[in-house]
Structures are given as C-alpha cells and as structure tokens.
Backbone as XML, in Angstrom:
<?xml version="1.0"?>
<chain id="A" units="angstrom">
  <residue number="1" name="UNK">
    <atom name="N" x="30.026" y="10.322" z="16.530"/>
    <atom name="CA" x="29.000" y="9.419" z="16.620"/>
    <atom name="C" x="29.661" y="8.389" z="17.612"/>
  </residue>
  <residue number="2" name="UNK">
    <atom name="N" x="28.897" y="7.803" z="18.464"/>
    <atom name="CA" x="29.250" y="7.170" z="19.653"/>
    <atom name="C" x="29.379" y="5.564" z="19.063"/>
  </residue>
  <residue number="3" name="UNK">
    <atom name="N" x="30.520" y="5.014" z="19.470"/>
    <atom name="CA" x="30.818" y="3.612" z="19.053"/>
    <atom name="C" x="29.798" y="2.657" z="19.493"/>
  </residue>
  <residue number="4" name="UNK">
    <atom name="N" x="29.279" y="2.833" z="20.626"/>
    <atom name="CA" x="28.303" y="1.882" z="21.238"/>
    <atom name="C" x="26.891" y="1.983" z="20.215"/>
  </residue>
  <residue number="5" name="UNK">
    <atom name="N" x="26.771" y="2.977" z="19.786"/>
    <atom name="CA" x="25.489" y="3.178" z="18.741"/>
    <atom name="C" x="25.959" y="2.316" z="17.566"/>
  </residue>
  <residue number="6" name="UNK">
    <atom name="N" x="27.074" y="2.378" z="16.929"/>
    <atom name="CA" x="27.419" y="1.780" z="15.779"/>
    <atom name="C" x="27.359" y="0.185" z="15.976"/>
  </residue>
  <residue number="7" name="UNK">
    <atom name="N" x="27.957" y="-0.174" z="17.277"/>
    <atom name="CA" x="27.890" y="-1.674" z="17.524"/>
    <atom name="C" x="26.531" y="-2.163" z="17.551"/>
  </residue>
  <residue number="8" name="UNK">
    <atom name="N" x="25.677" y="-1.313" z="18.253"/>
    <atom name="CA" x="24.234" y="-1.714" z="18.480"/>
    <atom name="C" x="23.555" y="-1.823" z="17.181"/>
  </residue>
  <residue number="9" name="UNK">
    <atom name="N" x="23.966" y="-0.978" z="16.224"/>
    <atom name="CA" x="23.238" y="-1.004" z="14.871"/>
    <atom name="C" x="23.772" y="-2.267" z="14.072"/>
  </residue>
  <residue number="10" name="UNK">
    <atom name="N" x="25.042" y="-2.628" z="14.188"/>
    <atom name="CA" x="25.598" y="-3.764" z="13.733"/>
    <atom name="C" x="24.963" y="-5.136" z="14.170"/>
  </residue>
  <residue number="11" name="UNK">
    <atom name="N" x="24.870" y="-5.081" z="15.460"/>
    <atom name="CA" x="24.231" y="-6.197" z="16.072"/>
    <atom name="C" x="22.634" y="-6.421" z="15.613"/>
  </residue>
  <residue number="12" name="UNK">
    <atom name="N" x="21.901" y="-5.417" z="15.646"/>
    <atom name="CA" x="20.517" y="-5.349" z="14.995"/>
    <atom name="C" x="20.625" y="-5.909" z="13.619"/>
  </residue>
  <residue number="13" name="UNK">
    <atom name="N" x="21.536" y="-5.444" z="12.787"/>
    <atom name="CA" x="21.497" y="-5.802" z="11.512"/>
    <atom name="C" x="21.940" y="-7.330" z="11.118"/>
  </residue>
  <residue number="14" name="UNK">
    <atom name="N" x="22.854" y="-7.729" z="11.987"/>
    <atom name="CA" x="23.295" y="-9.185" z="12.053"/>
    <atom name="C" x="22.102" y="-10.004" z="12.445"/>
  </residue>
  <residue number="15" name="UNK">
    <atom name="N" x="21.429" y="-9.529" z="13.531"/>
    <atom name="CA" x="20.244" y="-10.419" z="14.137"/>
    <atom name="C" x="19.172" y="-10.666" z="13.158"/>
  </residue>
  <residue number="16" name="UNK">
    <atom name="N" x="18.918" y="-9.342" z="12.411"/>
    <atom name="CA" x="17.869" y="-9.414" z="11.420"/>
    <atom name="C" x="18.177" y="-10.537" z="10.148"/>
  </residue>
  <residue number="17" name="UNK">
    <atom name="N" x="19.475" y="-10.413" z="9.837"/>
    <atom name="CA" x="19.962" y="-11.345" z="8.769"/>
    <atom name="C" x="19.714" y="-12.695" z="9.086"/>
  </residue>
  <residue number="18" name="UNK">
    <atom name="N" x="20.210" y="-13.044" z="10.297"/>
    <atom name="CA" x="20.095" y="-14.408" z="10.815"/>
    <atom name="C" x="18.755" y="-14.926" z="11.111"/>
  </residue>
  <residue number="19" name="UNK">
    <atom name="N" x="17.881" y="-13.988" z="11.499"/>
    <atom name="CA" x="16.410" y="-14.413" z="11.605"/>
    <atom name="C" x="15.826" y="-14.792" z="10.227"/>
  </residue>
  <residue number="20" name="UNK">
    <atom name="N" x="16.233" y="-14.114" z="9.171"/>
    <atom name="CA" x="15.713" y="-14.494" z="7.832"/>
    <atom name="C" x="16.230" y="-15.932" z="7.427"/>
  </residue>
  <residue number="21" name="UNK">
    <atom name="N" x="17.613" y="-16.039" z="7.715"/>
    <atom name="CA" x="18.263" y="-17.202" z="7.299"/>
    <atom name="C" x="17.658" y="-18.507" z="8.006"/>
  </residue>
  <residue number="22" name="UNK">
    <atom name="N" x="17.479" y="-18.167" z="9.481"/>
    <atom name="CA" x="16.934" y="-19.312" z="10.294"/>
    <atom name="C" x="15.504" y="-19.581" z="10.014"/>
  </residue>
  <residue number="23" name="UNK">
    <atom name="N" x="14.824" y="-18.716" z="9.493"/>
    <atom name="CA" x="13.420" y="-18.995" z="9.183"/>
    <atom name="C" x="13.418" y="-19.887" z="7.806"/>
  </residue>
  <residue number="24" name="UNK">
    <atom name="N" x="14.412" y="-20.106" z="7.244"/>
    <atom name="CA" x="14.514" y="-21.091" z="6.064"/>
    <atom name="C" x="13.899" y="-20.332" z="4.786"/>
  </residue>
  <residue number="25" name="UNK">
    <atom name="N" x="14.013" y="-18.934" z="4.714"/>
    <atom name="CA" x="13.468" y="-18.292" z="3.568"/>
    <atom name="C" x="14.881" y="-17.745" z="2.962"/>
  </residue>
  <residue number="26" name="UNK">
    <atom name="N" x="14.646" y="-17.599" z="1.660"/>
    <atom name="CA" x="15.701" y="-17.062" z="0.803"/>
    <atom name="C" x="15.724" y="-15.571" z="1.111"/>
  </residue>
  <residue number="27" name="UNK">
    <atom name="N" x="17.001" y="-15.078" z="1.171"/>
    <atom name="CA" x="17.230" y="-13.764" z="1.294"/>
    <atom name="C" x="17.685" y="-12.986" z="-0.097"/>
  </residue>
  <residue number="28" name="UNK">
    <atom name="N" x="16.989" y="-12.000" z="-0.501"/>
    <atom name="CA" x="17.157" y="-11.444" z="-1.900"/>
    <atom name="C" x="17.611" y="-10.093" z="-1.622"/>
  </residue>
  <residue number="29" name="UNK">
    <atom name="N" x="18.459" y="-9.518" z="-2.617"/>
    <atom name="CA" x="18.852" y="-8.238" z="-2.493"/>
    <atom name="C" x="17.631" y="-7.217" z="-2.583"/>
  </residue>
  <residue number="30" name="UNK">
    <atom name="N" x="17.957" y="-6.049" z="-1.986"/>
    <atom name="CA" x="16.770" y="-4.987" z="-1.931"/>
    <atom name="C" x="16.448" y="-4.420" z="-3.398"/>
  </residue>
  <residue number="31" name="UNK">
    <atom name="N" x="17.424" y="-4.489" z="-4.251"/>
    <atom name="CA" x="17.032" y="-3.929" z="-5.640"/>
    <atom name="C" x="16.140" y="-4.964" z="-6.306"/>
  </residue>
  <residue number="32" name="UNK">
    <atom name="N" x="16.309" y="-6.406" z="-6.072"/>
    <atom name="CA" x="15.541" y="-7.394" z="-6.612"/>
    <atom name="C" x="14.187" y="-7.404" z="-6.047"/>
  </residue>
  <residue number="33" name="UNK">
    <atom name="N" x="13.978" y="-7.112" z="-4.789"/>
    <atom name="CA" x="12.762" y="-6.985" z="-4.092"/>
    <atom name="C" x="12.031" y="-5.768" z="-4.678"/>
  </residue>
  <residue number="34" name="UNK">
    <atom name="N" x="12.624" y="-4.434" z="-4.852"/>
    <atom name="CA" x="12.141" y="-3.334" z="-5.311"/>
    <atom name="C" x="11.628" y="-3.642" z="-6.847"/>
  </residue>
  <residue number="35" name="UNK">
    <atom name="N" x="12.377" y="-4.309" z="-7.593"/>
    <atom name="CA" x="12.043" y="-4.656" z="-8.906"/>
    <atom name="C" x="10.819" y="-5.502" z="-8.991"/>
  </residue>
  <residue number="36" name="UNK">
    <atom name="N" x="10.743" y="-6.496" z="-8.193"/>
    <atom name="CA" x="9.667" y="-7.356" z="-8.095"/>
    <atom name="C" x="8.218" y="-6.517" z="-7.757"/>
  </residue>
  <residue number="37" name="UNK">
    <atom name="N" x="8.486" y="-5.656" z="-6.784"/>
    <atom name="CA" x="7.188" y="-4.980" z="-6.281"/>
    <atom name="C" x="6.780" y="-4.145" z="-7.340"/>
  </residue>
  <residue number="38" name="UNK">
    <atom name="N" x="7.722" y="-3.473" z="-8.161"/>
    <atom name="CA" x="7.337" y="-2.689" z="-9.304"/>
    <atom name="C" x="6.613" y="-3.464" z="-10.382"/>
  </residue>
  <residue number="39" name="UNK">
    <atom name="N" x="7.099" y="-4.696" z="-10.733"/>
    <atom name="CA" x="6.399" y="-5.533" z="-11.573"/>
    <atom name="C" x="4.962" y="-5.916" z="-10.991"/>
  </residue>
  <residue number="40" name="UNK">
    <atom name="N" x="4.772" y="-6.248" z="-9.785"/>
    <atom name="CA" x="3.568" y="-6.621" z="-9.132"/>
    <atom name="C" x="2.680" y="-5.422" z="-9.363"/>
  </residue>
  <residue number="41" name="UNK">
    <atom name="N" x="3.019" y="-4.004" z="-9.109"/>
    <atom name="CA" x="2.117" y="-3.027" z="-9.202"/>
    <atom name="C" x="1.803" y="-2.909" z="-10.663"/>
  </residue>
  <residue number="42" name="UNK">
    <atom name="N" x="2.793" y="-3.073" z="-11.755"/>
    <atom name="CA" x="2.325" y="-2.980" z="-12.973"/>
    <atom name="C" x="1.297" y="-4.026" z="-13.465"/>
  </residue>
  <residue number="43" name="UNK">
    <atom name="N" x="1.640" y="-5.274" z="-13.112"/>
    <atom name="CA" x="0.630" y="-6.303" z="-13.308"/>
    <atom name="C" x="-0.854" y="-6.140" z="-12.805"/>
  </residue>
  <residue number="44" name="UNK">
    <atom name="N" x="-0.708" y="-5.601" z="-11.453"/>
    <atom name="CA" x="-2.142" y="-5.161" z="-10.989"/>
    <atom name="C" x="-2.813" y="-4.238" z="-11.757"/>
  </residue>
  <residue number="45" name="UNK">
    <atom name="N" x="-1.988" y="-3.164" z="-12.236"/>
    <atom name="CA" x="-2.555" y="-2.063" z="-13.063"/>
    <atom name="C" x="-3.222" y="-2.761" z="-14.289"/>
  </residue>
  <residue number="46" name="UNK">
    <atom name="N" x="-2.520" y="-3.536" z="-15.058"/>
    <atom name="CA" x="-2.716" y="-4.173" z="-16.273"/>
    <atom name="C" x="-4.125" y="-5.073" z="-15.889"/>
  </residue>
  <residue number="47" name="UNK">
    <atom name="N" x="-4.098" y="-5.778" z="-14.811"/>
    <atom name="CA" x="-5.312" y="-6.492" z="-14.636"/>
    <atom name="C" x="-6.484" y="-5.756" z="-14.298"/>
  </residue>
  <residue number="48" name="UNK">
    <atom name="N" x="-6.305" y="-4.607" z="-13.751"/>
    <atom name="CA" x="-7.502" y="-3.708" z="-13.509"/>
    <atom name="C" x="-8.017" y="-3.196" z="-14.840"/>
  </residue>
  <residue number="49" name="UNK">
    <atom name="N" x="-6.958" y="-2.825" z="-15.780"/>
    <atom name="CA" x="-7.467" y="-2.364" z="-17.082"/>
    <atom name="C" x="-8.210" y="-3.271" z="-17.874"/>
  </residue>
  <residue number="50" name="UNK">
    <atom name="N" x="-7.728" y="-4.763" z="-17.838"/>
    <atom name="CA" x="-8.327" y="-5.718" z="-18.602"/>
    <atom name="C" x="-9.783" y="-6.017" z="-17.941"/>
  </residue>
  <residue number="51" name="UNK">
    <atom name="N" x="-9.780" y="-6.002" z="-16.693"/>
    <atom name="CA" x="-11.195" y="-6.256" z="-15.955"/>
    <atom name="C" x="-12.084" y="-5.271" z="-16.444"/>
  </residue>
  <residue number="52" name="UNK">
    <atom name="N" x="-11.757" y="-3.960" z="-16.621"/>
    <atom name="CA" x="-12.571" y="-2.977" z="-17.072"/>
    <atom name="C" x="-12.948" y="-3.076" z="-18.514"/>
  </residue>
  <residue number="53" name="UNK">
    <atom name="N" x="-12.058" y="-3.627" z="-19.504"/>
    <atom name="CA" x="-12.412" y="-3.836" z="-20.647"/>
    <atom name="C" x="-13.395" y="-5.087" z="-20.718"/>
  </residue>
  <residue number="54" name="UNK">
    <atom name="N" x="-13.165" y="-6.020" z="-19.898"/>
    <atom name="CA" x="-14.122" y="-7.100" z="-19.890"/>
    <atom name="C" x="-15.626" y="-6.614" z="-19.553"/>
  </residue>
  <residue number="55" name="UNK">
    <atom name="N" x="-15.648" y="-5.867" z="-18.630"/>
    <atom name="CA" x="-17.099" y="-5.330" z="-18.006"/>
    <atom name="C" x="-17.627" y="-4.373" z="-19.136"/>
  </residue>
  <residue number="56" name="UNK">
    <atom name="N" x="-16.970" y="-3.709" z="-19.864"/>
    <atom name="CA" x="-17.541" y="-2.847" z="-20.967"/>
    <atom name="C" x="-17.956" y="-3.801" z="-21.970"/>
  </residue>
  <residue number="57" name="UNK">
    <atom name="N" x="-17.197" y="-4.780" z="-22.440"/>
    <atom name="CA" x="-17.564" y="-5.668" z="-23.442"/>
    <atom name="C" x="-18.725" y="-6.429" z="-23.123"/>
  </residue>
  <residue number="58" name="UNK">
    <atom name="N" x="-18.913" y="-6.962" z="-21.805"/>
    <atom name="CA" x="-20.047" y="-7.593" z="-21.499"/>
    <atom name="C" x="-21.289" y="-6.669" z="-21.594"/>
  </residue>
  <residue number="59" name="UNK">
    <atom name="N" x="-21.230" y="-5.587" z="-20.994"/>
    <atom name="CA" x="-22.337" y="-4.677" z="-21.147"/>
    <atom name="C" x="-22.719" y="-4.350" z="-22.561"/>
  </residue>
  <residue number="60" name="UNK">
    <atom name="N" x="-21.678" y="-4.234" z="-23.498"/>
    <atom name="CA" x="-22.042" y="-4.002" z="-24.882"/>
    <atom name="C" x="-22.675" y="-5.283" z="-25.580"/>
  </residue>
  <residue number="61" name="UNK">
    <atom name="N" x="-22.339" y="-6.367" z="-25.026"/>
    <atom name="CA" x="-22.923" y="-7.647" z="-25.708"/>
    <atom name="C" x="-24.240" y="-7.672" z="-25.219"/>
  </residue>
  <residue number="62" name="UNK">
    <atom name="N" x="-24.474" y="-7.571" z="-23.898"/>
    <atom name="CA" x="-25.896" y="-7.367" z="-23.157"/>
    <atom name="C" x="-26.870" y="-6.456" z="-23.922"/>
  </residue>
  <residue number="63" name="UNK">
    <atom name="N" x="-26.309" y="-5.163" z="-24.122"/>
    <atom name="CA" x="-27.064" y="-4.264" z="-24.980"/>
    <atom name="C" x="-27.383" y="-4.681" z="-26.210"/>
  </residue>
  <residue number="64" name="UNK">
    <atom name="N" x="-26.365" y="-5.308" z="-26.925"/>
    <atom name="CA" x="-26.573" y="-5.748" z="-28.396"/>
    <atom name="C" x="-27.651" y="-6.808" z="-28.414"/>
  </residue>
  <residue number="65" name="UNK">
    <atom name="N" x="-27.680" y="-7.701" z="-27.605"/>
    <atom name="CA" x="-28.610" y="-8.869" z="-27.435"/>
    <atom name="C" x="-29.950" y="-8.143" z="-27.158"/>
  </residue>
  <residue number="66" name="UNK">
    <atom name="N" x="-30.026" y="-7.474" z="-26.367"/>
    <atom name="CA" x="-31.394" y="-6.730" z="-25.953"/>
    <atom name="C" x="-31.990" y="-6.069" z="-27.206"/>
  </residue>
  <residue number="67" name="UNK">
    <atom name="N" x="-31.216" y="-5.452" z="-27.883"/>
    <atom name="CA" x="-31.641" y="-4.537" z="-29.020"/>
    <atom name="C" x="-31.856" y="-5.565" z="-30.172"/>
  </residue>
  <residue number="68" name="UNK">
    <atom name="N" x="-31.252" y="-6.653" z="-30.312"/>
    <atom name="CA" x="-31.487" y="-7.622" z="-31.233"/>
    <atom name="C" x="-32.945" y="-8.257" z="-30.913"/>
  </residue>
  <residue number="69" name="UNK">
    <atom name="N" x="-33.163" y="-8.569" z="-29.670"/>
    <atom name="CA" x="-34.465" y="-9.266" z="-29.355"/>
    <atom name="C" x="-35.581" y="-8.211" z="-29.622"/>
  </residue>
  <residue number="70" name="UNK">
    <atom name="N" x="-35.243" y="-7.086" z="-29.388"/>
    <atom name="CA" x="-36.401" y="-5.980" z="-29.660"/>
    <atom name="C" x="-36.625" y="-5.769" z="-31.003"/>
  </residue>
  <residue number="71" name="UNK">
    <atom name="N" x="-35.584" y="-5.838" z="-31.917"/>
    <atom name="CA" x="-35.702" y="-5.751" z="-33.447"/>
    <atom name="C" x="-36.549" y="-7.085" z="-33.848"/>
  </residue>
  <residue number="72" name="UNK">
    <atom name="N" x="-36.249" y="-8.184" z="-33.304"/>
    <atom name="CA" x="-36.859" y="-9.329" z="-33.986"/>
    <atom name="C" x="-38.292" y="-9.711" z="-33.302"/>
  </residue>
  <residue number="73" name="UNK">
    <atom name="N" x="-38.822" y="-8.873" z="-32.333"/>
    <atom name="CA" x="-40.108" y="-9.175" z="-31.805"/>
    <atom name="C" x="-41.087" y="-8.864" z="-32.900"/>
  </residue>
  <residue number="74" name="UNK">
    <atom name="N" x="-42.087" y="-9.881" z="-32.978"/>
    <atom name="CA" x="-43.085" y="-9.741" z="-34.142"/>
    <atom name="C" x="-44.159" y="-8.565" z="-33.747"/>
  </residue>
  <residue number="75" name="UNK">
    <atom name="N" x="-44.648" y="-7.965" z="-34.805"/>
    <atom name="CA" x="-45.646" y="-6.903" z="-34.573"/>
    <atom name="C" x="-46.928" y="-7.671" z="-34.286"/>
  </residue>
  <residue number="76" name="UNK">
    <atom name="N" x="-47.517" y="-7.213" z="-33.414"/>
    <atom name="CA" x="-48.855" y="-7.673" z="-33.136"/>
    <atom name="C" x="-50.019" y="-6.709" z="-33.834"/>
  </residue>
  <residue number="77" name="UNK">
    <atom name="N" x="-50.983" y="-7.359" z="-34.072"/>
    <atom name="CA" x="-52.109" y="-6.384" z="-34.582"/>
    <atom name="C" x="-52.448" y="-5.382" z="-33.479"/>
  </residue>
  <residue number="78" name="UNK">
    <atom name="N" x="-52.444" y="-4.132" z="-33.905"/>
    <atom name="CA" x="-53.006" y="-3.034" z="-33.179"/>
    <atom name="C" x="-51.742" y="-2.306" z="-32.645"/>
  </residue>
  <residue number="79" name="UNK">
    <atom name="N" x="-50.412" y="-2.824" z="-32.917"/>
    <atom name="CA" x="-49.212" y="-2.034" z="-32.545"/>
    <atom name="C" x="-48.890" y="-0.902" z="-33.459"/>
  </residue>
  <residue number="80" name="UNK">
    <atom name="N" x="-48.644" y="0.080" z="-33.289"/>
    <atom name="CA" x="-48.303" y="1.310" z="-34.059"/>
    <atom name="C" x="-46.946" y="1.431" z="-34.386"/>
  </residue>
  <residue number="81" name="UNK">
    <atom name="N" x="-46.081" y="0.271" z="-34.610"/>
    <atom name="CA" x="-44.746" y="0.358" z="-34.961"/>
    <atom name="C" x="-44.641" y="0.485" z="-36.367"/>
  </residue>
</chain>
C-alpha cells in the first residue's frame, strides 16, 4: 500500500473530525449512533402499530354507534320490521 494513500486517508479522517467539533456538535461513537438508530426504528414500528390499533378501534366505535342508532330507531306505522 502506498504511504501517500495512508496519509491522505488520515488527513481526510482528521478533517472530518475537526469539522464535527468546529460545528459545535457533540461527537458520539458509531456504536451509540447505531443503537440510537435501532431504537428509532423500533419506536417508529411501535408507533405504526399503535396507529393501526387506534384506527381499528375508531372504526369499531363508529360501527357500534351506527348499529345502536339503527336498533333504537322507532318503528313507524307501516314498517315491516
């Protein structure tokens, strides 16, 4: 491997680290970042699941209310119910 390539890679690595620090942002280890991303994916999955549950329950409540209103409607003379 060429020594110039290693020096170029090291310079790029150092420049990237300095740019993160100079931007005033915290630098976190890659393992922490990966763990946080995994947790975000899991939370998004759970949020989607709960959203689906809420939609199903709303539809069930609407269906139940409609059925309740139909059951309580008075019979009019001439209805064959």
